[in-house]
N, C-alpha and C positions, 0 to 999 in steps of 0.2 A: 421508403422509409420512418424504422422508429425513431423515438427519440436516443439519445445519442449515451453515453457511460465509458471514462477513459480510464483509465487503468496504464500508471505508470509502473514500472517499475515488474513487468508480468513476470518475464523469466520462462522457467519452464511447466508441463503441464501438468508436472503434480505439485505442483507451492503453492503459495499463497494465491498470488498474482494470479496465474491457470483456473483454480477455482472459484475465485469472486469474479474469472470473465466467463464460467459455464454460469456461473450461479448467476448473474443479472441478463447472461442470453435467452438464461430459461425462463425468465419470467417476462420476456419480451424486448429488453431492449439490442437494440446495435453493439457491441463492443468494440474500442479498439483498444485492443494490445502491445502498449508500447514498449520495445525495452532495448539494450544493448545489444540482441545476440539473432542475430534472423534464423537462422535454425530454431532457437528456442519457440520466437514467435510464432511460425511456420509449424508444429505442431501444436500450442497450443488452439491457434487461430483452426485445425484439422481437427479439435479434437468437439467446438463449438458448434460447428458446420458439420460435424457425423452426426451427433443431436438435434440438428434442425436449430440453430441457434443462425444470430447477424452477428459477424465477425470481421477485423478489420486490421493489420498488422502494420506501425509506424518504427524503422528500428528510430529510439534516440536513446542522445542518454542523459540525464535530468541535471547534471552540471553549465549543460548549455543550454548558453538564454535563446542562445538563437534553436537550440534542437527544439524546445517547450516549446515555443513561439511558435513554429513549423506545426508544430503538435495542432496547435491551438487554432490557427492559422487553415488549417484542416478543416477542425471541427465548425467553423463557420460557414465553410464554401458546404458542407452537405445542409448547411440548412433549415436545421433539424432544432428542438430543444436540448439543453444538456443538463441532461437528467443527477448524474451524478460522475465526481470525479473520486481517485482512491490513489492513493498518493502510500508504493509498498515498494520503494528502493531503500538500501540499504548497504551495508558492507560487515558481515560478522565475522572476526578470524581473529578469535585471542592471540595475545600479543603478551610478552610481558615488558615491561613499561624501560626496561635501561635497550632495548632493542626497538626502541619504537622512534621513528625519524621522523622531524618535521612535517616530511613530503606524507608523513599517511596520517600521522593524524588529522592534517588539512583534509586529506582525501574522504577519510572518512566521514569530514565535515559536508566537506562540499557534496557530498553523494546524500547524507542523509539530513541536510538544515539545509547547504542553499537551493538543492533541487526543488526543494519544498517550496519554497521562496519561490522560485522563477515559476512551480506551477501557482499555486494561489498568485502570486499578478498578475496569469494569464487566465485564470479558472472565473476567477471573483465579475470582473465586471460584465462578463456574459449570465452567469445569475445573478448577480441583482441588476440587469435588465429588466430579468424572467422574476424577477422576485421568488426565485426560489430555486433549490438544488440540494443535492448535498457533497460535501468536501469532506473527506475520511479520509485520515493519515492512519499510519498500523505503525509501532510503539510496542516499548518490547520490555520487559524485564530492568532493563538497564535505561531505562526511563526514567526510573522511580532509585533506583540505587546503583555506585556504584562499585564492579566488582575484583577480584585482581584478574590482571591480564586482558579486560577492557576496558583502559583510560580512555580509550580514542571513541571505541564504540559508544560509552555509557558519555562521555560528553556530547556529542553528534545526539543521540537521543533525549538525552535530560534536553538542549537545545532544540529542538526541537517539538516534545514539550512546550516548552515556552511560546515557542512561537504560533503554536494553533489556539491554544491558550487568549492570546491577543488575538489571533484574526476570531475566533469564535462569538469574545465579550467584542466586539467590533462589530462583525459583520451580522450576526444570529437578529438583530431589529432588526436587519433587511431579509431579513427574509433567507437568511440561504444557513442551514445544520451543517455547525463545523462541528467533528469528534473525532477521537483519540483513539484508540484502540493500543490497548498494551495486552501485548501478547505472550504469559510471563509460564512459560514454559522452551520446548524443544520441540517442532513442528517435524510433522513425519512426511515430510517433502524431498523433493530430486535432492537436494545439494545434504541435509544431512543419512540421508540411504547411502548417498555415495561415499561420503567420510568416515563418518559415524552409523555406520550396520551393525557392531557391535552394541556399539550403545545405547542405543532403538532398543536391541534384545534384551539388556539389563532394563529396559525401564516396564517391561511385558506390555500387555493389552490394553490401551485407548493409556499408556503411562504418557502419550506425546502428542499433539495438540495433531489430530488431521480438518487440513487445507478448509476442504467444504464443510469443515462444522463451525469457522474458524469465520470461514466467509456465509453463512447461515447468518453471525450475528453481524456481521454487513450489512443483509439487506434489512436488517431486524432495525440496526438503528436508520437506514435508508427510507425504508416503512413507518416509522413515530410519527406523531400528529406534531404538530406543532405547541399544542398545549402541554407537553410533556417529552423535552426533547434531552437525550443525556449527551453531556460533553463529552464522559470518561469513562469505556468499559474497560473492565480486565475481565482473561482469557486465561483459563491453564487447568490443565489435566485433573481430573477428584482426587488421584495421590499427592499431587505437588506440594511439595514444603513449599507455604510459605509466609 
């Protein structure tokens, strides 16, 4: 069995999580794809295996401490080093603040920040024991600024960014590379194609981020040598206004 890579928030094959799975499997790792929907995970695993890679699916809701615990218990049972963990879970639905319920506000935080907390608490002891490993988190434009209709999403993403900074400063000296990737733009994946296809067409060629290109950036972070680690990386299309 190859070294293990865990991707939480794997989702559909043509999203960021699916692309991460294919990239790391292509580089020789056994990939565990974790998300809430079995059918999406199965399709992502099929894509990895069809390309000659090694992958398995685990249904897991990152807001559930028990579910995340089960993921890492499976990792330990494999008996192979944990090379990298990528936290890609999040919810991003625009909503006017006047219509935003306390329950919805909390749910975004639970997915985007509490889920990352659960993940870090389980992954870090394993990586510290090894003295190595990458723990990488998906951020967004909202990690840096709040915009109308996205108060709930921005609050969760800003909290995630601060959590990741604190973890990096504490665990970097112990050999764990912790980084935050700000995806500043629209991702040309399943969700956006299904809901905002016309908007993608307006952006034009390469006006949205390709999941495969995002995955390449995560791979670059994982490959960095200790003498020159990046903590935060921002990615955007060449014609994105920022």
